[in-house]
PyMOL commands that place a pseudoatom at each C-alpha (Angstrom):
pseudoatom trace, name=CA, resn=TYR, resi=1, chain=A, elem=C, hetatm=0, pos=[99.985, 127.723, 111.567]
pseudoatom trace, name=CA, resn=TYR, resi=2, chain=A, elem=C, hetatm=0, pos=[102.911, 129.979, 111.693]
pseudoatom trace, name=CA, resn=TRP, resi=3, chain=A, elem=C, hetatm=0, pos=[102.764, 130.641, 115.197]
pseudoatom trace, name=CA, resn=GLY, resi=4, chain=A, elem=C, hetatm=0, pos=[102.629, 126.892, 115.887]
pseudoatom trace, name=CA, resn=LYS, resi=5, chain=A, elem=C, hetatm=0, pos=[105.440, 126.232, 113.472]
pseudoatom trace, name=CA, resn=GLU, resi=6, chain=A, elem=C, hetatm=0, pos=[107.602, 128.905, 115.420]
pseudoatom trace, name=CA, resn=LEU, resi=7, chain=A, elem=C, hetatm=0, pos=[106.706, 127.163, 118.625]
pseudoatom trace, name=CA, resn=PHE, resi=8, chain=A, elem=C, hetatm=0, pos=[107.736, 123.765, 117.229]
pseudoatom trace, name=CA, resn=GLU, resi=9, chain=A, elem=C, hetatm=0, pos=[111.126, 125.327, 115.918]
pseudoatom trace, name=CA, resn=ASN, resi=10, chain=A, elem=C, hetatm=0, pos=[111.612, 126.798, 119.367]
pseudoatom trace, name=CA, resn=ASN, resi=11, chain=A, elem=C, hetatm=0, pos=[111.334, 123.351, 121.174]
pseudoatom trace, name=CA, resn=GLN, resi=12, chain=A, elem=C, hetatm=0, pos=[108.040, 124.041, 122.532]
pseudoatom trace, name=CA, resn=PRO, resi=13, chain=A, elem=C, hetatm=0, pos=[105.873, 121.094, 121.240]
pseudoatom trace, name=CA, resn=LEU, resi=14, chain=A, elem=C, hetatm=0, pos=[103.139, 121.280, 123.847]
pseudoatom trace, name=CA, resn=GLU, resi=15, chain=A, elem=C, hetatm=0, pos=[102.336, 124.769, 122.926]
pseudoatom trace, name=CA, resn=ALA, resi=16, chain=A, elem=C, hetatm=0, pos=[102.813, 124.378, 119.327]
pseudoatom trace, name=CA, resn=ILE, resi=17, chain=A, elem=C, hetatm=0, pos=[100.520, 121.316, 118.821]
pseudoatom trace, name=CA, resn=GLN, resi=18, chain=A, elem=C, hetatm=0, pos=[97.515, 123.400, 120.356]
pseudoatom trace, name=CA, resn=LYS, resi=19, chain=A, elem=C, hetatm=0, pos=[98.269, 126.245, 117.706]
pseudoatom trace, name=CA, resn=LEU, resi=20, chain=A, elem=C, hetatm=0, pos=[98.707, 123.533, 115.000]
pseudoatom trace, name=CA, resn=PHE, resi=21, chain=A, elem=C, hetatm=0, pos=[95.518, 121.892, 115.875]
pseudoatom trace, name=CA, resn=GLN, resi=22, chain=A, elem=C, hetatm=0, pos=[93.644, 125.324, 115.433]
pseudoatom trace, name=CA, resn=ALA, resi=23, chain=A, elem=C, hetatm=0, pos=[95.241, 125.724, 112.039]
pseudoatom trace, name=CA, resn=ILE, resi=24, chain=A, elem=C, hetatm=0, pos=[94.228, 122.011, 111.206]
pseudoatom trace, name=CA, resn=GLU, resi=25, chain=A, elem=C, hetatm=0, pos=[90.562, 122.822, 112.049]
pseudoatom trace, name=CA, resn=ASP, resi=26, chain=A, elem=C, hetatm=0, pos=[90.479, 126.233, 110.502]
pseudoatom trace, name=CA, resn=LYS, resi=27, chain=A, elem=C, hetatm=0, pos=[88.651, 125.697, 107.044]
pseudoatom trace, name=CA, resn=SER, resi=28, chain=A, elem=C, hetatm=0, pos=[90.162, 129.170, 105.797]
pseudoatom trace, name=CA, resn=VAL, resi=29, chain=A, elem=C, hetatm=0, pos=[93.877, 127.829, 106.204]
pseudoatom trace, name=CA, resn=GLU, resi=30, chain=A, elem=C, hetatm=0, pos=[95.230, 127.182, 102.732]
pseudoatom trace, name=CA, resn=GLY, resi=31, chain=A, elem=C, hetatm=0, pos=[95.614, 123.424, 101.802]
pseudoatom trace, name=CA, resn=HIS, resi=32, chain=A, elem=C, hetatm=0, pos=[99.472, 123.521, 101.650]
pseudoatom trace, name=CA, resn=ASP, resi=33, chain=A, elem=C, hetatm=0, pos=[99.374, 125.177, 105.055]
pseudoatom trace, name=CA, resn=ARG, resi=34, chain=A, elem=C, hetatm=0, pos=[97.071, 122.537, 106.441]
pseudoatom trace, name=CA, resn=ILE, resi=35, chain=A, elem=C, hetatm=0, pos=[99.283, 119.659, 105.232]
pseudoatom trace, name=CA, resn=MET, resi=36, chain=A, elem=C, hetatm=0, pos=[102.181, 121.418, 106.919]
pseudoatom trace, name=CA, resn=ALA, resi=37, chain=A, elem=C, hetatm=0, pos=[100.292, 122.030, 110.018]
pseudoatom trace, name=CA, resn=ILE, resi=38, chain=A, elem=C, hetatm=0, pos=[99.413, 118.332, 110.227]
pseudoatom trace, name=CA, resn=GLN, resi=39, chain=A, elem=C, hetatm=0, pos=[103.022, 117.429, 109.517]
pseudoatom trace, name=CA, resn=TYR, resi=40, chain=A, elem=C, hetatm=0, pos=[104.249, 119.758, 112.307]
pseudoatom trace, name=CA, resn=ALA, resi=41, chain=A, elem=C, hetatm=0, pos=[101.605, 118.596, 114.753]
pseudoatom trace, name=CA, resn=CYS, resi=42, chain=A, elem=C, hetatm=0, pos=[102.779, 114.934, 113.927]
pseudoatom trace, name=CA, resn=LEU, resi=43, chain=A, elem=C, hetatm=0, pos=[106.407, 116.032, 114.824]
pseudoatom trace, name=CA, resn=CYS, resi=44, chain=A, elem=C, hetatm=0, pos=[105.073, 117.610, 118.028]
pseudoatom trace, name=CA, resn=ALA, resi=45, chain=A, elem=C, hetatm=0, pos=[103.267, 114.398, 119.033]
pseudoatom trace, name=CA, resn=MET, resi=46, chain=A, elem=C, hetatm=0, pos=[106.532, 112.380, 118.337]
pseudoatom trace, name=CA, resn=ARG, resi=47, chain=A, elem=C, hetatm=0, pos=[108.603, 114.728, 120.381]
pseudoatom trace, name=CA, resn=LEU, resi=48, chain=A, elem=C, hetatm=0, pos=[105.924, 114.445, 123.341]
pseudoatom trace, name=CA, resn=ASN, resi=49, chain=A, elem=C, hetatm=0, pos=[106.155, 110.582, 122.934]
pseudoatom trace, name=CA, resn=GLU, resi=50, chain=A, elem=C, hetatm=0, pos=[102.604, 110.470, 121.910]
pseudoatom trace, name=CA, resn=LEU, resi=51, chain=A, elem=C, hetatm=0, pos=[103.171, 107.963, 119.185]
pseudoatom trace, name=CA, resn=GLU, resi=52, chain=A, elem=C, hetatm=0, pos=[99.614, 106.654, 118.524]
pseudoatom trace, name=CA, resn=LYS, resi=53, chain=A, elem=C, hetatm=0, pos=[98.435, 110.318, 118.094]
pseudoatom trace, name=CA, resn=ALA, resi=54, chain=A, elem=C, hetatm=0, pos=[101.293, 110.981, 115.685]
pseudoatom trace, name=CA, resn=ILE, resi=55, chain=A, elem=C, hetatm=0, pos=[100.364, 108.056, 113.688]
pseudoatom trace, name=CA, resn=ALA, resi=56, chain=A, elem=C, hetatm=0, pos=[96.673, 109.105, 113.478]
pseudoatom trace, name=CA, resn=LEU, resi=57, chain=A, elem=C, hetatm=0, pos=[97.947, 112.451, 112.393]
pseudoatom trace, name=CA, resn=ALA, resi=58, chain=A, elem=C, hetatm=0, pos=[100.236, 111.230, 109.665]
pseudoatom trace, name=CA, resn=HIS, resi=59, chain=A, elem=C, hetatm=0, pos=[97.138, 109.257, 108.299]
pseudoatom trace, name=CA, resn=ASN, resi=60, chain=A, elem=C, hetatm=0, pos=[95.189, 112.227, 108.280]
pseudoatom trace, name=CA, resn=GLY, resi=61, chain=A, elem=C, hetatm=0, pos=[98.043, 113.903, 106.469]
pseudoatom trace, name=CA, resn=LEU, resi=62, chain=A, elem=C, hetatm=0, pos=[98.055, 111.199, 103.864]
pseudoatom trace, name=CA, resn=GLN, resi=63, chain=A, elem=C, hetatm=0, pos=[94.500, 111.731, 103.166]
pseudoatom trace, name=CA, resn=LEU, resi=64, chain=A, elem=C, hetatm=0, pos=[95.295, 115.215, 101.919]
pseudoatom trace, name=CA, resn=ASP, resi=65, chain=A, elem=C, hetatm=0, pos=[98.591, 114.391, 100.053]
pseudoatom trace, name=CA, resn=PRO, resi=66, chain=A, elem=C, hetatm=0, pos=[99.027, 110.580, 99.567]
pseudoatom trace, name=CA, resn=ASN, resi=67, chain=A, elem=C, hetatm=0, pos=[102.344, 111.101, 97.791]
pseudoatom trace, name=CA, resn=ARG, resi=68, chain=A, elem=C, hetatm=0, pos=[104.201, 112.869, 100.877]
pseudoatom trace, name=CA, resn=ALA, resi=69, chain=A, elem=C, hetatm=0, pos=[106.936, 110.472, 102.038]
pseudoatom trace, name=CA, resn=GLU, resi=70, chain=A, elem=C, hetatm=0, pos=[107.247, 112.555, 105.225]
pseudoatom trace, name=CA, resn=PHE, resi=71, chain=A, elem=C, hetatm=0, pos=[104.069, 111.143, 106.657]
pseudoatom trace, name=CA, resn=TYR, resi=72, chain=A, elem=C, hetatm=0, pos=[104.987, 107.498, 105.678]
pseudoatom trace, name=CA, resn=VAL, resi=73, chain=A, elem=C, hetatm=0, pos=[108.476, 108.150, 107.388]
pseudoatom trace, name=CA, resn=ALA, resi=74, chain=A, elem=C, hetatm=0, pos=[106.795, 109.496, 110.511]
pseudoatom trace, name=CA, resn=ILE, resi=75, chain=A, elem=C, hetatm=0, pos=[104.410, 106.381, 110.721]
pseudoatom trace, name=CA, resn=GLY, resi=76, chain=A, elem=C, hetatm=0, pos=[107.605, 104.139, 110.222]
pseudoatom trace, name=CA, resn=ASP, resi=77, chain=A, elem=C, hetatm=0, pos=[109.575, 106.018, 112.737]
pseudoatom trace, name=CA, resn=CYS, resi=78, chain=A, elem=C, hetatm=0, pos=[106.619, 105.748, 115.290]
pseudoatom trace, name=CA, resn=TYR, resi=79, chain=A, elem=C, hetatm=0, pos=[106.519, 102.035, 114.825]
pseudoatom trace, name=CA, resn=SER, resi=80, chain=A, elem=C, hetatm=0, pos=[110.141, 101.610, 115.111]
pseudoatom trace, name=CA, resn=LYS, resi=81, chain=A, elem=C, hetatm=0, pos=[110.061, 103.478, 118.462]
pseudoatom trace, name=CA, resn=LEU, resi=82, chain=A, elem=C, hetatm=0, pos=[107.149, 101.538, 119.526]
pseudoatom trace, name=CA, resn=ASN, resi=83, chain=A, elem=C, hetatm=0, pos=[109.488, 98.414, 119.000]
pseudoatom trace, name=CA, resn=GLN, resi=84, chain=A, elem=C, hetatm=0, pos=[107.202, 97.224, 116.028]
pseudoatom trace, name=CA, resn=PRO, resi=85, chain=A, elem=C, hetatm=0, pos=[109.807, 97.073, 113.165]
pseudoatom trace, name=CA, resn=ARG, resi=86, chain=A, elem=C, hetatm=0, pos=[107.699, 94.686, 110.877]
pseudoatom trace, name=CA, resn=ASN, resi=87, chain=A, elem=C, hetatm=0, pos=[105.016, 97.232, 111.124]
pseudoatom trace, name=CA, resn=ALA, resi=88, chain=A, elem=C, hetatm=0, pos=[107.372, 99.983, 110.094]
pseudoatom trace, name=CA, resn=ILE, resi=89, chain=A, elem=C, hetatm=0, pos=[108.656, 98.244, 107.221]
pseudoatom trace, name=CA, resn=PRO, resi=90, chain=A, elem=C, hetatm=0, pos=[105.761, 98.912, 104.570]
pseudoatom trace, name=CA, resn=PHE, resi=91, chain=A, elem=C, hetatm=0, pos=[105.631, 102.618, 105.406]
pseudoatom trace, name=CA, resn=TYR, resi=92, chain=A, elem=C, hetatm=0, pos=[109.426, 103.081, 104.802]
pseudoatom trace, name=CA, resn=ILE, resi=93, chain=A, elem=C, hetatm=0, pos=[109.043, 101.194, 101.568]
pseudoatom trace, name=CA, resn=THR, resi=94, chain=A, elem=C, hetatm=0, pos=[106.162, 103.298, 100.609]
pseudoatom trace, name=CA, resn=ALA, resi=95, chain=A, elem=C, hetatm=0, pos=[108.045, 106.584, 101.510]
pseudoatom trace, name=CA, resn=ALA, resi=96, chain=A, elem=C, hetatm=0, pos=[110.998, 105.397, 99.299]
pseudoatom trace, name=CA, resn=ASN, resi=97, chain=A, elem=C, hetatm=0, pos=[108.545, 104.933, 96.302]
pseudoatom trace, name=CA, resn=CYS, resi=98, chain=A, elem=C, hetatm=0, pos=[106.889, 108.271, 96.734]
pseudoatom trace, name=CA, resn=HIS, resi=99, chain=A, elem=C, hetatm=0, pos=[107.884, 110.747, 93.948]
pseudoatom trace, name=CA, resn=HIS, resi=100, chain=A, elem=C, hetatm=0, pos=[109.607, 113.956, 95.285]
pseudoatom trace, name=CA, resn=ASP, resi=101, chain=A, elem=C, hetatm=0, pos=[107.519, 116.832, 94.031]
pseudoatom trace, name=CA, resn=GLU, resi=102, chain=A, elem=C, hetatm=0, pos=[105.754, 114.764, 91.418]
pseudoatom trace, name=CA, resn=GLY, resi=103, chain=A, elem=C, hetatm=0, pos=[102.114, 113.845, 91.889]
pseudoatom trace, name=CA, resn=SER, resi=104, chain=A, elem=C, hetatm=0, pos=[101.576, 116.243, 94.920]
pseudoatom trace, name=CA, resn=LYS, resi=105, chain=A, elem=C, hetatm=0, pos=[98.538, 118.296, 94.955]
pseudoatom trace, name=CA, resn=ILE, resi=106, chain=A, elem=C, hetatm=0, pos=[100.276, 121.415, 96.025]
pseudoatom trace, name=CA, resn=LYS, resi=107, chain=A, elem=C, hetatm=0, pos=[103.700, 121.887, 94.723]
pseudoatom trace, name=CA, resn=GLY, resi=108, chain=A, elem=C, hetatm=0, pos=[105.758, 125.184, 95.021]
pseudoatom trace, name=CA, resn=PRO, resi=109, chain=A, elem=C, hetatm=0, pos=[104.813, 126.543, 98.623]
pseudoatom trace, name=CA, resn=MET, resi=110, chain=A, elem=C, hetatm=0, pos=[105.375, 123.163, 100.257]
pseudoatom trace, name=CA, resn=PHE, resi=111, chain=A, elem=C, hetatm=0, pos=[108.589, 122.597, 102.119]
pseudoatom trace, name=CA, resn=SER, resi=112, chain=A, elem=C, hetatm=0, pos=[109.912, 118.890, 101.791]
pseudoatom trace, name=CA, resn=HIS, resi=113, chain=A, elem=C, hetatm=0, pos=[112.559, 116.833, 103.213]
pseudoatom trace, name=CA, resn=LYS, resi=114, chain=A, elem=C, hetatm=0, pos=[114.275, 115.334, 100.231]
pseudoatom trace, name=CA, resn=GLU, resi=115, chain=A, elem=C, hetatm=0, pos=[115.992, 112.584, 102.207]
pseudoatom trace, name=CA, resn=SER, resi=116, chain=A, elem=C, hetatm=0, pos=[112.294, 111.267, 103.084]
pseudoatom trace, name=CA, resn=TYR, resi=117, chain=A, elem=C, hetatm=0, pos=[112.111, 110.366, 99.548]
pseudoatom trace, name=CA, resn=THR, resi=118, chain=A, elem=C, hetatm=0, pos=[115.577, 109.017, 98.928]
pseudoatom trace, name=CA, resn=THR, resi=119, chain=A, elem=C, hetatm=0, pos=[118.214, 107.914, 101.613]
pseudoatom trace, name=CA, resn=TYR, resi=120, chain=A, elem=C, hetatm=0, pos=[116.268, 107.818, 104.925]
pseudoatom trace, name=CA, resn=PRO, resi=121, chain=A, elem=C, hetatm=0, pos=[113.748, 105.149, 104.417]
pseudoatom trace, name=CA, resn=HIS, resi=122, chain=A, elem=C, hetatm=0, pos=[116.422, 102.974, 102.979]
pseudoatom trace, name=CA, resn=ILE, resi=123, chain=A, elem=C, hetatm=0, pos=[118.689, 103.496, 106.063]
pseudoatom trace, name=CA, resn=GLN, resi=124, chain=A, elem=C, hetatm=0, pos=[115.827, 102.733, 108.287]
pseudoatom trace, name=CA, resn=LEU, resi=125, chain=A, elem=C, hetatm=0, pos=[114.914, 99.584, 106.363]
pseudoatom trace, name=CA, resn=CYS, resi=126, chain=A, elem=C, hetatm=0, pos=[118.759, 98.602, 106.530]
pseudoatom trace, name=CA, resn=ARG, resi=127, chain=A, elem=C, hetatm=0, pos=[118.570, 98.961, 110.392]
pseudoatom trace, name=CA, resn=ILE, resi=128, chain=A, elem=C, hetatm=0, pos=[115.125, 96.932, 110.610]
pseudoatom trace, name=CA, resn=TYR, resi=129, chain=A, elem=C, hetatm=0, pos=[116.596, 94.215, 108.466]
pseudoatom trace, name=CA, resn=VAL, resi=130, chain=A, elem=C, hetatm=0, pos=[119.801, 93.979, 110.407]
pseudoatom trace, name=CA, resn=HIS, resi=131, chain=A, elem=C, hetatm=0, pos=[117.742, 93.919, 113.445]
pseudoatom trace, name=CA, resn=LEU, resi=132, chain=A, elem=C, hetatm=0, pos=[115.415, 90.889, 112.008]
pseudoatom trace, name=CA, resn=GLY, resi=133, chain=A, elem=C, hetatm=0, pos=[118.615, 89.107, 110.902]
pseudoatom trace, name=CA, resn=ASP, resi=134, chain=A, elem=C, hetatm=0, pos=[118.159, 89.346, 107.246]
pseudoatom trace, name=CA, resn=LEU, resi=135, chain=A, elem=C, hetatm=0, pos=[121.551, 90.846, 106.189]
pseudoatom trace, name=CA, resn=GLU, resi=136, chain=A, elem=C, hetatm=0, pos=[120.903, 90.458, 102.413]
pseudoatom trace, name=CA, resn=LYS, resi=137, chain=A, elem=C, hetatm=0, pos=[118.017, 92.948, 102.512]
pseudoatom trace, name=CA, resn=ALA, resi=138, chain=A, elem=C, hetatm=0, pos=[119.800, 95.113, 104.860]
pseudoatom trace, name=CA, resn=LYS, resi=139, chain=A, elem=C, hetatm=0, pos=[122.721, 95.281, 102.271]
pseudoatom trace, name=CA, resn=ALA, resi=140, chain=A, elem=C, hetatm=0, pos=[120.402, 95.730, 99.370]
pseudoatom trace, name=CA, resn=HIS, resi=141, chain=A, elem=C, hetatm=0, pos=[118.823, 98.878, 101.120]
pseudoatom trace, name=CA, resn=LEU, resi=142, chain=A, elem=C, hetatm=0, pos=[122.085, 100.115, 102.228]
pseudoatom trace, name=CA, resn=LYS, resi=143, chain=A, elem=C, hetatm=0, pos=[123.360, 100.030, 98.400]
pseudoatom trace, name=CA, resn=ILE, resi=144, chain=A, elem=C, hetatm=0, pos=[120.122, 101.971, 97.308]
pseudoatom trace, name=CA, resn=ALA, resi=145, chain=A, elem=C, hetatm=0, pos=[120.766, 104.596, 99.909]
pseudoatom trace, name=CA, resn=MET, resi=146, chain=A, elem=C, hetatm=0, pos=[124.374, 104.976, 98.862]
pseudoatom trace, name=CA, resn=GLY, resi=147, chain=A, elem=C, hetatm=0, pos=[123.312, 105.173, 95.357]
pseudoatom trace, name=CA, resn=TYR, resi=148, chain=A, elem=C, hetatm=0, pos=[121.886, 108.778, 96.297]
pseudoatom trace, name=CA, resn=CYS, resi=149, chain=A, elem=C, hetatm=0, pos=[124.963, 109.889, 98.366]
pseudoatom trace, name=CA, resn=VAL, resi=150, chain=A, elem=C, hetatm=0, pos=[127.370, 108.340, 100.718]
pseudoatom trace, name=CA, resn=THR, resi=151, chain=A, elem=C, hetatm=0, pos=[127.531, 109.703, 104.209]
pseudoatom trace, name=CA, resn=GLN, resi=152, chain=A, elem=C, hetatm=0, pos=[129.857, 108.668, 107.131]
pseudoatom trace, name=CA, resn=GLU, resi=153, chain=A, elem=C, hetatm=0, pos=[126.884, 106.916, 108.790]
pseudoatom trace, name=CA, resn=MET, resi=154, chain=A, elem=C, hetatm=0, pos=[126.484, 104.755, 105.771]
pseudoatom trace, name=CA, resn=VAL, resi=155, chain=A, elem=C, hetatm=0, pos=[130.161, 103.882, 105.658]
pseudoatom trace, name=CA, resn=ASP, resi=156, chain=A, elem=C, hetatm=0, pos=[129.959, 103.046, 109.417]
pseudoatom trace, name=CA, resn=ILE, resi=157, chain=A, elem=C, hetatm=0, pos=[126.822, 100.810, 108.758]
pseudoatom trace, name=CA, resn=GLU, resi=158, chain=A, elem=C, hetatm=0, pos=[128.690, 99.053, 105.870]
pseudoatom trace, name=CA, resn=ARG, resi=159, chain=A, elem=C, hetatm=0, pos=[131.674, 98.323, 108.133]
pseudoatom trace, name=CA, resn=GLU, resi=160, chain=A, elem=C, hetatm=0, pos=[129.325, 96.827, 110.734]
pseudoatom trace, name=CA, resn=LEU, resi=161, chain=A, elem=C, hetatm=0, pos=[127.727, 94.648, 108.084]
pseudoatom trace, name=CA, resn=ILE, resi=162, chain=A, elem=C, hetatm=0, pos=[131.024, 93.381, 106.829]
pseudoatom trace, name=CA, resn=LYS, resi=163, chain=A, elem=C, hetatm=0, pos=[131.898, 92.512, 110.373]
pseudoatom trace, name=CA, resn=VAL, resi=164, chain=A, elem=C, hetatm=0, pos=[129.024, 90.760, 111.368]
pseudoatom trace, name=CA, resn=GLU, resi=165, chain=A, elem=C, hetatm=0, pos=[128.246, 88.852, 108.103]
pseudoatom trace, name=CA, resn=PRO, resi=166, chain=A, elem=C, hetatm=0, pos=[130.643, 86.031, 108.720]
pseudoatom trace, name=CA, resn=ASN, resi=167, chain=A, elem=C, hetatm=0, pos=[129.049, 85.321, 112.080]
pseudoatom trace, name=CA, resn=SER, resi=168, chain=A, elem=C, hetatm=0, pos=[125.597, 85.248, 110.574]
pseudoatom trace, name=CA, resn=HIS, resi=169, chain=A, elem=C, hetatm=0, pos=[125.803, 81.988, 108.680]
pseudoatom trace, name=CA, resn=LEU, resi=170, chain=A, elem=C, hetatm=0, pos=[125.697, 78.557, 110.380]
pseudoatom trace, name=CA, resn=PRO, resi=171, chain=A, elem=C, hetatm=0, pos=[128.966, 76.588, 109.704]
pseudoatom trace, name=CA, resn=GLU, resi=172, chain=A, elem=C, hetatm=0, pos=[128.596, 73.399, 107.433]
pseudoatom trace, name=CA, resn=ILE, resi=173, chain=A, elem=C, hetatm=0, pos=[128.879, 70.099, 109.427]
for i in range(1, 173): cmd.bond("trace and resi %d" % i, "trace and resi %d" % (i + 1))
show_as sticks, trace
zoom trace
């Protein structure tokens, strides 16, 4: 697992995924390391643009820890990259409803990406709803994201929403 993780962090996803698969299959690897190996393998598959494989890996990870938002976010990101935003929506919504460090089978030794539980899924939902033309839902998710913290990216999105909103309504005749 650690060798695969190092390879991933050194931008060698093809080599990393092989080592990570070995760790996933090794029954002596501790549960938290197996979950992280699946997560890193999923990220490797995404970097290699093997999005269907990444989705399958994330679903496997959810069988071990169904409250891990990182897996839902990965699935949502894959569907977004596959230009299937409607398929991404339920995964981002679920990620946003996962409880960070609560209910996880394995707590202490697991690294988690806090934004996967808070701002990130809401920003992605905002983008999807803008793309789908539902500015009300886009604004609602942006507001939720800004409730956690305000970033320059969020301010820029809010400005764009304010700009395009007047043009999104049909004029009265």
